[in-house]
N, C-alpha and C positions, 0 to 999 in steps of 0.2 A: 519676183527674190531672187537669190544668187544659188549657184550650185556648193555642194562639199567638195572639198578638194579630195581628189580620191590615191589613196594612201593605204598601207596595210591595218587589217584592224587591230583596233584599239583595248587593253586591259587598262580599266581603271581602279581604283581603289577611293571611294567615295567617302567622306567622313562626315556627318551631320548629327548632331547630337540628339534632336527629334523628327520625327515625322508623324504622319497621322497614325491614329487617332488624335495625336497630341495637337493643338491649337497654334496658331502664331504663324508671323512671316516666314520665318526659317524653314518651319516643316513644310507649307506649302509649297515654297520654293523648291528647298530638296525634293520633292513627293512628284512636282512640275517636269524637273531635271530628268531625273530619273527612268520616270514613266515612261516621259515621251521616247526618253534612249532607248529603253527596250521597246515598243510599240510599234517606233515610225524609223528607227533606224538600227534596227538588229544588226544589219551587215556591215556598218561600221565599227562594231565591240567584238572583241575577242570574249571578254569578261568584263562584267562591272561588279564590283563586292563593293556592299556598302555596311561600314560601320555604323550603329544607331544605339538609341537605349531601347531596353526590352519594352514590349509592347505595342510595337510595330505590326500595322496590318496590313503592308505593301506584301505581297505575296512573290518569291523568288520564281524564276523560270531557268530555262537553259542559259540565259545571257546575264540576267540580272541575279544574283545571292543575297539576299539579305540577311545580315548578321546581327539581329540585337543583342547584341552582348554588352555592352553598360550599363550600368545601375542606373534606376531613377532618378537624375539630378533636377536637369533644366526643365523637366514636365511635371515638377511637383512646386506646391509653395514654399516659400521661405522658411515656415518653421518645420517642413519635414526635410530640409534639406541635411545631408551628411557631410560632414568634409571627408570624411574615411571615403564613402564611394565616390565622390569627387576626385580624391586623391588617385585610387584604384581606376577609374577611367580614365584620366592622364596616363598612367603607366599603360594601359591597355591602348591605348592612341599612339604612344612610343613604342611599344616593341612593334606595332603593325607597321608603321611608317618607316624604321629602320628595316624589319624584313619580310614587308613585302617587296615582289620582284614586278611591279608592275608599270607601264610607259608614265600614266599619269597619279598623282594623288591630287585630288580634289579635297581641299578641305574647308569646313565654317571657320572664321577667323575667329571666332568666340576661345578657339583652344590658343590664340597666342596673344591673347589681351592681357593674362596675368601677368604681373611684375617680373616672377620667380619663373614660375614653371610655363610659363608662356613663354618666354626665353631656352627653356631646354626644348618646347615644345618645336620653337624656329629652328636650333640649333641642330635638332633630330631628324628633322624636314631637308637641313643642308645634308647632312651626310648621306641621306638616302640614296638608294642607285636610282629614285624614281625623279623625274620633272614635277614641280610643285605649283597647283594654283591655290592660293590664298582668297578666297570669297568674301569680300567685305561689302556690308549690305547698310552699314551705320556710319558714326563718327568716332568710335573707340580704339581703333587699331592706333601704337603710338611703337610700334617694335620697331625692330630694321628694319632699312628699306632695299637691303639689296639681297641677292642669293634665288630671289624667286621671284614667279611673276603673279599679278594682284588682279582680279577681277572687281569691277566695280559696278554697282547695278543704277547709277545715274550721271548724266553729264557733269552735275552740280560736285557728286562725290573726286569725278575725274580730277577736278580745279581742288576741289579740297584737300587732296592727295596729291597732290603736285610734288612734294620730295619723295615719291617714290619713283624709282627706277624704271621697273616693267610694269605699266600698268594698261589694264582694257576694260573699256564699256563696254558692255553688254547688256542689252535692258532685263529686265528680271522678268521670268516668264508668267503669264497671266493670263485666265479665261473669263471670257465675256458672253454670257450666255444671252438670248435674246429676252429681253423683259417689254413689261407691259406696266407702264406709267401709271401711278393712282395718285388720288389727292393725300398730302401729305398731313400730320397734324401738326398741333402748336406744341411743339419738341421738338427736342437736339439730342443727338448721341454722343457718346463716345465707345470705340470700339477697340480694342487690344488687351493687354496685358494692364491687369490694375498694378500698378509698380509705379516708384516715385521719381526713376527718370525719365517717365512718359508726361511728367507734369500731372499728374493726378491729383496733387495735394492743391496744388495753384489754381486745377480748374475746382475744385470744390470752395475752395476760399472766395474765388472770384464770384462764383456762382451766388455764395452766401451772401455778397456784396449786390451782387443785382436784385438780389429778391427784397432787398430793403426798401428798393426806391421803383421799383414799378407796379402797376396796376393789374397788367394781364402777362405774370410770369410764365417763360418756358418750361417745361417740363424737362429733367435733366436725365436720361437711362445711360446706363453702363453694363456693357456688354465686357465680357474676357473672365480671365482665371485671374484669382485676388490670390497674388502674391504678397500682397500689402497685411492680409488677414485682420485679425482685429483691429488696427489703425483706420482702417478703411472704413470696416462697419459702424467704429465710435465716432468717426466724422461726420456719417450719412444719417446716423438711425433717428433724429429728431428732426430731420429734412423732410417734411412731406410730399416733396415736387421732386426730389432727386429716387430713383429707383435703381438696385443695382438685380440686374436679370438672367445672371449667370454667362456661362459660355454658349455662343452658338455657334452649331455647323456651317461650314464655310459655304456648305452647298445652299442654304439661306440666306447669305450674309446682302444678297442683291435686294431680294423680297422685303429685308428688313431695313436696309437703306431707304427705301424708299417711302417709307412711313413717318421720316422726319424732313421736317424744314432745312435741316443741318447737319453736319458731323463737326464734333471739335476732336483737334488731336494738337495738343499744346507741348511737344515734346521738341526739344531742342536739338537731339539729336540722331535725327533720321537721315536717311537715303534719298530714296525716294519709296512713301508709304505708300504701301498696294493700296490700305484703308483709303488714301484720296483719290488713286488712279480710281476704285471702283464707286468711289460718290461722284466722280466728274462723268462715269457714265451712264449712273442714276441720274445725272442735271439737280443734283442738289448743293446747296451752299458746302463750302470746305472753310475750315478756321483752322488754319496751321500756323506755324513761327516760320518768320519772312526766312529761317536758313534753308527751309526746303525752295530752294532755287528755280529748281527744272524745271518746276511746273508752275510757278509763279506767273507767269506773262499771260498763263489763261485762267489765271483767279481773279478776282475783285480785289484791289486793295483794302479796300473799305474791312475786309475778313482774315488778312495777314497781320501779326500779331508780332510787333515789334519787339515784347518781349511777354516772359510766361507770368509774372507778376501780374496778381488779382486784377487791379484798378485795369490792364489792358484787357484781361476775359470778360471782366464786366462790360466794361464797353463794346468787344465785341458783340455780347449776348444780345445789348438794346440794339447793336444796328439790326443783328437778325429777327428780333422781332418787328423792327420797323419795316425792314424790308417786303416789297411786297411786287415784284418782278418776276418774271420770267427765267431761269439761270440757264444756260448751255455752254459747251465747253467745243472748242474746236481744236480735236485733238486726235492724233493717228493710233487710235489703239493695236491696230494691227502689228505695229514693232514689238509687241509685248506678245503675240502667239507664241506659246510653247515651241510649237515646230520652226518657227522663223527665230528663236534664241537659240535654240538648242541648235540649228546648224551653226551659227556665228561660233559657239563653244565648241564643236566638233573642230569649227578649223583651225580656231585656236589651240586645242590641243593638236590638232597634226604639226601646227607652226612650230610648238615649242619644244617637240621633240624631234624636230630636224637638224 
């Protein structure tokens, strides 16, 4: 692995709406980065200030200062979201962007998604005395293309955002523990936020179609925060083979994946989904949309969805049910180890402040 370029210690403002104990890819990504910075690379930093929502369990130290000052918005279900709290959060973020005196502001792109307030955030970043890194992990960014540096988490997103001027690919940080394989059961799972933009509704409708024509149905289990609320509960309440099992701590995710024959992720808007990497590591079938091209060469075409319409999901479930071979993936997981990805990120910080 390469070394870090030696320059002066950095001061960084890291803005991420959710961190552990809250679940989700953004929370885990942010946690992996700032924890690795603090534990492995203290000498590279003068100060790391983190702004996040109330309730964060990561502890501050001499280098890492956690400021849990944002109202809970991304960490709550849709019915509990407050527009006033969201607006106040944006104002807090804008204030810190404008008046912080850091070398780098590293901000999650969700703050620049919104049509109007997102453009104000983008403008405040342009007016800030700090250099800016906007961290993109999905396909929702459609704001201005110039003025800032962009980090994407997959080579596919690098191609997808070809219109952005200064963009850099840094693999998402992920940890892969030792696992002991075990025999899976006749069931499949969805892991992630229960929300419409993840294809959850199409998955349920496709599963209902599949149940009508099979004599040996796979069970379908859902894990994750239910932001759809009553809509989701109503859709599954009379389907005996569907179970909602709540939120699972990430330290149990690998053991849980090993219980299933396949993991299904019907979302069309991902960059490189963490659950796909974790499922590959466990040597289980992955069903995902064709837009996830970064890992497609390692996946079987029969489990790639050309569309997330229920008929396509029904077909994928039939394919899973009849599949009787061992599945393995030739993939270099070491590129995602937090120490390796954080070295690249620190070098990028040093590059953009020159």
